[in-house]
C-alpha positions, 0 to 999 in steps of 0.5 A, a space after each residue: 125340416 126341423 130335427 123333431 119332424 125328422 124324427 118322427 118321420 124316421 119313426 114313420 119309416 121304422 114301423 112302415 119297413 115293419 108292414 112292408 118287410 113284416 107282416 105283408 109277407 107274413 099276412 100272405 104265407 098264413 093266407 096260403 097256409 089257411 086254405 089248407 088247414 085254417 085249425 093248425 094256424 089258428 094260434 100262429 094267427 094270434 101271433 100274427 095279429 099281435 104283431 101287426 098290431 104293434 106295427 100298425 098301430 105304431 104307423 097310425 099314431 106317428 101319422 097322426 103325431 106328424 099332423 099335429 107337428 106340421 099344425 104347431 110348426 104353421 100356428 106357434 110360428 117362432 115358438 116352435 123352436 122352443 116348443 117342440 124339442 128332440 127330447 119331448 119328440 123321442 119321448 113320444 116315440 117312446 110312448 107311441 110304441 108302449 101305446 102299439 105294445 099294449 095294443 098287441 097284447 090285447 090280443 091275447 086278453 080277448 078278440 073283443 078287447 083288441 078289436 074295440 081298442 083297434 078300431 077306437 085307436 085308429 078312429 081317433 086319430 083319423 079324426 084328429 088327422 082330418 082336424 089338423 089337415 083342416 086348420 093346416 089348410 085354412 091357415 095355409 090359405 089365410 096366408 096365401 091371400 095376405 101373400 097375394 097382396 104382397 107378391 106383385 112387389 116381388 121377384 120372381 124367385 119368391 113367386 117360385 118358392 110360392 108355388 112349390 109350396 103350394 105344390 107341397 100343400 097339394 102333396 100333403 093332402 093327396 097323401 091324407 086322401 090316400 091314408 082315408 082310402 086305405 083305412 075306411 073300407 077296413 073301418 066300414 066293413 068292421 063295423 059292418 060285420 057286427 051288426 050283418 049276419 054274413 056267411 063266415 067265408 065271405 066275412 074273411 074274405 072281405 075282412 082280408 081283402 081291407 086288411 090287404 090294403 091297410 097293409 098296402 098304405 105303408 
């Protein structure tokens, strides 16, 4: 991995660690407290949502940045090293965390603003991720066809490298499918509750389940 990519992966590790050791346990704790007294933890829920918005937004944005980085590495070839630098990547990470902090502030401005912002952000990132992975697949498929023409004249070691390359591509696609599987239920349910008049306990239960799946992705 090039250094900018390492920096992005490190940023993803930080946001995922925050979700894993802070957001998910707090979420479980609040669910237990909610069973006893919903009114007493209403303000605590708002604080929790702002904290989770920071880490969750950062996770989705960094994942999207990694997808774009992988696409640029394939598309730019030798130009990639000069165009994608440590300084640019560090600036991008700072922008992502500032955007995530802004997302957290919308919780205190209004619930509708927060929901609309987070839904738009997640949908936009999922669309970009899907586009990047589709283009990555097309580039890799084209390269594979070109390589197959030459592979017969190469030794067994290079054949093994091609197999490893394909294996890494399959792993990347599999992880992307897991990302979609964890986030799409939340998007669908969040959209559905705006049009379907569910009972309050059922709506709360469904949203809690889909949120748990979103956190589990980290």
